[in-house]
C-alpha positions in Angstrom: -3.4 21.7 -2.4 -2.1 19.5 0.6 -5.0 17.3 0.4 -5.1 16.9 -3.3 -1.6 15.9 -3.6 -2.0 13.3 -0.7 -4.9 11.8 -2.6 -3.4 11.7 -6.1 -0.2 9.8 -4.4 -2.5 7.3 -2.9 -4.4 4.1 -3.4 -7.3 6.2 -3.9 -5.9 8.1 -6.7 -4.6 5.0 -8.3 -8.1 3.5 -8.5 -9.9 6.6 -9.6 -7.7 7.3 -12.3 -8.0 3.6 -13.3 -11.7 3.8 -13.0 -11.8 6.8 -15.3 -9.7 5.3 -17.7 -11.2 1.8 -17.8 -15.1 4.0 -18.5 -13.4 6.0 -21.4 -12.1 3.0 -22.7 -15.7 1.5 -22.9 -17.2 4.4 -24.1 -14.8 5.2 -26.9 -13.5 1.8 -27.9 -12.0 2.7 -31.1 -10.3 5.9 -29.8 -6.7 5.3 -28.8 -6.5 8.4 -26.2 -8.0 6.2 -23.5 -5.4 3.4 -24.5 -2.8 6.1 -23.8 -4.3 7.6 -20.6 -4.2 4.0 -19.0 -0.5 3.1 -20.0 0.3 7.0 -18.7 -1.3 6.0 -15.5 0.4 2.6 -15.1 3.5 4.0 -16.1 3.6 7.1 -13.8 2.1 5.0 -10.7 4.6 2.4 -11.1 7.0 4.6 -11.1 6.0 6.8 -8.1 5.6 3.9 -6.1 9.2 2.4 -6.5 11.0 3.6 -3.1 14.3 3.9 -5.2 12.9 6.3 -7.3 10.8 8.5 -4.9 14.1 8.3 -2.5 16.2 9.6 -5.3 14.1 12.2 -5.8 14.1 13.2 -2.7 17.9 13.3 -2.7 17.4 16.0 -5.5 15.5 17.9 -3.2 17.5 17.6 0.0 20.9 18.5 -1.4 23.7 18.9 0.4 22.0 19.3 3.6 23.5 17.2 6.4 23.2 16.6 10.3 24.2 19.3 12.7 27.3 19.2 14.1 28.5 21.6 17.2 30.6 23.3 15.0 27.9 24.5 12.5 26.5 27.0 15.3 28.5 29.8 16.5 29.1 31.1 20.0 26.0 33.3 21.4 22.8 33.4 22.4 20.7 30.5 20.5 17.2 29.9 19.9 16.2 26.4 18.4 12.8 26.1 16.8 11.2 22.6 16.1 8.4 23.0 13.4 5.5 21.0 13.8 3.8 18.3 11.9 0.8 16.6 13.5 -0.8 14.8 16.7 -2.6 11.4 16.9 -5.1 11.3 19.5 -6.6 8.1 20.8 -9.6 8.1 22.4 -11.4 5.5 24.8 -15.0 4.3 25.2 -15.8 7.3 27.7 -14.3 10.0 25.7 -11.0 9.9 27.5 -8.0 11.1 25.2 -4.4 10.4 24.8 -2.3 12.7 22.7 0.8 12.0 21.2 2.9 13.2 18.1 2.8 11.9 14.6 5.7 9.9 12.8 7.0 13.3 11.4 6.7 15.1 14.6 8.5 12.1 16.2 11.6 12.3 14.6 11.8 16.2 14.7 11.3 15.9 18.8 14.1 13.0 18.7 16.6 15.1 16.4 15.8 18.5 18.8 16.7 16.3 21.7 20.0 15.5 20.4 20.6 19.0 19.1 19.4 20.4 22.7 22.4 18.1 24.3 24.5 18.9 21.7 24.7 23.1 21.6 22.7 23.9 25.1 20.3 26.7 23.3 19.1 29.4 25.5 15.3 28.6 24.5 13.5 26.0 22.4 10.3 27.2 20.4 7.8 24.2 20.1 5.8 25.6 17.3 2.7 24.1 15.1 -1.0 25.1 15.6 -4.1 23.2 14.1 -5.0 23.3 10.5 -8.4 24.3 11.2 -10.2 25.8 14.3 -12.8 22.7 14.4 -9.8 20.1 14.6 -10.3 17.8 17.8 -6.6 16.9 18.2 -4.5 18.9 19.9 -2.0 21.2 18.6 1.2 19.8 17.6 3.4 22.8 19.3 1.8 21.5 22.6 2.4 17.7 21.9 5.9 18.2 20.9 6.4 20.2 24.3 5.6 17.3 26.1 7.8 14.8 23.9 10.6 17.0 24.4 10.4 17.3 28.0 10.1 13.4 28.1 13.5 13.7 26.1 15.2 15.6 28.8 14.7 19.5 27.6 13.8 21.3 30.8 10.4 23.0 30.3 11.6 26.2 31.8 13.4 26.7 28.6 10.6 25.6 25.8 8.2 28.1 24.7 5.3 26.8 22.8 3.7 28.5 19.5 0.2 27.5 18.7 -1.2 30.2 16.4 0.6 29.0 12.9 -1.4 26.8 10.5 1.3 26.1 8.0 5.2 26.4 7.4 4.9 30.0 6.0 2.7 31.0 9.2 5.4 29.8 11.4 7.8 31.6 10.0 5.4 34.9 10.3 5.0 34.1 14.2 8.3 33.0 15.0 10.3 35.6 13.4 9.0 38.2 16.2 9.4 35.8 18.7 12.8 35.4 18.2 13.4 39.4 18.1 12.0 39.4 21.7 14.5 36.7 22.9 17.4 38.6 21.4 19.3 35.6 20.2 22.0 36.1 17.9 21.7 32.4 16.2 18.5 30.4 15.3 18.4 26.5 14.4 15.8 25.3 12.6 15.0 21.4 13.2 12.3 19.8 10.8 12.6 16.6 8.5 14.9 16.7 5.7 12.5 16.9 2.6 10.8 19.8 4.8 13.9 21.7 5.2 14.5 23.6 1.7 10.9 24.9 2.0 11.1 26.0 5.6 14.8 27.6 5.4 13.1 29.8 2.3 10.1 30.5 4.1 12.1 31.8 7.3 14.6 33.6 5.1 11.6 35.7 3.6 10.8 36.9 6.9 14.3 37.7 7.6 15.3 35.0 9.6 18.9 33.2 8.3 18.3 29.9 10.3 20.8 26.9 10.5 19.3 23.9 9.5 19.5 20.7 11.6 17.9 18.2 9.7 15.5 15.0 11.2 15.6 11.7 9.4 12.5 11.4 7.2 10.4 8.8 9.1 10.3 5.1 7.9 13.4 5.7 5.6 15.2 2.8 8.2 12.9 0.4 7.6 13.3 -2.8 5.1 11.9 -0.9 2.2 11.7 -2.8 -1.3 13.7 -0.3 -3.5 12.6 -1.7 -6.7 9.3 -3.1 -6.2 6.2 -1.2 -6.1 5.0 -0.5 -2.5 3.0 1.8 -0.6 5.9 3.1 1.1 7.2 4.3 -2.4 4.0 6.0 -3.2 3.7 7.7 0.3 7.6 9.1 -0.1 6.6 10.5 -3.6 3.8 12.2 -2.1 5.9 13.6 0.4 8.5 14.7 -2.5 5.5 16.2 -4.6 3.9 18.1 -1.6 7.4 19.9 -0.7 8.2 20.6 -4.5 5.0 22.4 -5.0 5.1 23.7 -1.6 8.4 25.8 -2.9 6.8 26.6 -6.1 3.8 27.8 -4.6 5.6 29.8 -1.8 8.0 31.5 -4.3 5.3 32.7 -6.7 3.7 34.3 -3.6 6.7 35.8 -1.9 6.9 33.7 0.9 10.3 32.2 -0.1 13.8 33.4 -0.7 17.2 31.6 -1.4 
C-alpha cells in the first residue's frame, strides 16, 4: 500500500493518469467519459499539489497534538521510544559506505535530543528495522542511535531495536521491552503526521504513550502556499498514507483510540 500511495502522489502517477486519459480520449472520441476523467484528474492533482491544501488536511489529522513540555511527563522511571523512518546510504567507487538518517528520521532524532535534555529519561529505545531482509541500507534503529549519540544522548542509555518492519511491529516488539525495563511512563517520539497512527498502534498492544511530536521535514522552507508544487504533492502523499494507514490498522485490530 505504501508504494502504491507514494506512486499515486508523484509525477509518475500524474503522467500515467494523463497518458491513460489521453489514450482513452483518442480511442473513444465521441464519449464524454474520458473528458470527464481528464478533468477530474486535473482538478485532483492540482488540489493535491497545492501546499496550502495538503497542509490544511494534515492539520486536521494532527488535531490538538503539540510539542512536549516537561510538565507533560509525570515523575517516575521513563523510557523514550524514537520511531524509525529510513536510512540513506552513500557509496563510493570502491564499495565504501556511509549511512545517515533520512529527513524524517533526522527530525525525530532532533526532537528526541531536545526531549532527552528536557526530561532526562532512564532509557532511549531507537526503533526501526529493514522493510525487506535484502535491503542493503543499514536499519534506521542503528543510524538513529548514532545520530542520538552525536547529539549528546549517552550511548549507555540507548537500546537499539531492529526487528520491526513497520509501525505496528515496532509497537509489538517494543512493548515487552518496556515491561522488562519496568518503567512507569513511555514517551513516544515521531513525526507529527505519523503520531496519531503510532499512538493508536501502541495503545492496541497495551502501551499508553505520551506523544512528543517532531516537526515534519521541509515544512519550514519557503513553500508556495497557493501554487502547485512538488512539495505540496509530497505532503499530500504523506497525509494520504497516514489516513489510509489508520483505517487499515483499525480494520485489522491494530489501532485503538
